[in-house]
C-alpha positions as CSV (number, residue, x, y, z in Angstrom):
1,M,-34.6,-5.2,7.1
2,N,-37.8,-3.3,6.2
3,Q,-41.0,-4.9,7.2
4,T,-43.2,-5.8,4.3
5,T,-46.9,-5.7,4.8
6,Y,-48.6,-8.4,2.6
7,K,-52.0,-7.6,1.3
8,I,-54.5,-10.3,1.2
9,S,-58.1,-9.9,-0.3
10,A,-60.9,-11.9,1.1
11,F,-64.7,-12.1,-0.2
12,W,-67.7,-13.9,1.0
13,D,-68.9,-16.5,-1.5
14,A,-72.6,-16.6,-0.7
15,E,-73.2,-19.7,-3.0
16,A,-70.7,-21.8,-1.1
17,E,-71.1,-20.1,2.2
18,V,-67.3,-19.5,2.7
19,W,-64.7,-16.7,2.9
20,V,-62.2,-17.0,0.0
21,A,-58.8,-15.2,0.3
22,T,-56.2,-14.6,-2.3
23,S,-53.2,-12.3,-2.8
24,E,-51.0,-10.9,-5.5
25,D,-48.4,-10.5,-2.9
26,V,-48.1,-14.1,-1.8
27,P,-47.9,-16.5,-5.0
28,G,-50.1,-19.5,-4.8
29,L,-52.3,-18.2,-2.0
30,V,-55.9,-19.4,-2.3
31,T,-57.7,-20.6,0.8
32,E,-61.3,-20.6,2.2
33,S,-63.0,-20.9,5.5
34,S,-66.6,-20.6,7.0
35,T,-65.5,-17.7,9.4
36,I,-63.2,-14.7,9.0
37,E,-61.5,-15.6,12.2
38,V,-60.6,-19.2,11.1
39,L,-59.5,-17.7,7.8
40,T,-57.2,-15.3,9.7
41,E,-55.7,-18.2,11.5
42,K,-55.2,-20.2,8.4
43,L,-53.5,-17.2,6.8
44,R,-51.0,-16.9,9.7
45,V,-49.7,-20.4,8.9
46,M,-50.0,-20.4,5.1
47,I,-48.4,-16.9,4.4
48,P,-45.1,-17.7,5.8
49,E,-45.1,-21.1,4.4
50,L,-45.8,-19.7,0.9
51,L,-43.2,-16.9,1.1
52,V,-40.5,-19.4,2.0
53,L,-41.5,-21.9,-0.7
54,N,-41.5,-19.0,-3.2
55,N,-38.2,-17.8,-2.0
56,I,-39.4,-14.5,-1.0
57,V,-38.1,-15.0,2.6
58,P,-35.3,-17.4,3.5
59,A,-36.2,-20.6,5.1
60,D,-34.3,-19.6,8.4
61,Y,-36.2,-16.2,8.5
62,L,-37.1,-15.6,12.2
63,G,-38.9,-12.3,11.8
64,S,-42.6,-11.7,12.0
65,I,-44.7,-11.7,9.0
66,S,-47.2,-8.8,8.7
67,F,-50.3,-9.1,6.5
68,E,-53.4,-6.7,5.9
69,L,-56.6,-8.7,5.3
70,I,-59.1,-6.7,3.2
71,S,-62.5,-8.3,3.5
72,H,-65.7,-7.6,1.3
73,K,-69.1,-9.2,1.9
């Protein structure tokens, strides 16, 4: 099975003072956090969950999920 790298975009919302992440590759992904490090940890949990919920990977998938986080501030 080929490894897919999911692209995630994050931008700094200066007004709310949070990082906001979204992705066209991961349907339903919208999350925020005060630091990029915490945001990355949230994404490590959310991305696999959303991929299973959207039937992109099977529920019993044991492989690793790779993502690329592109941030803009």
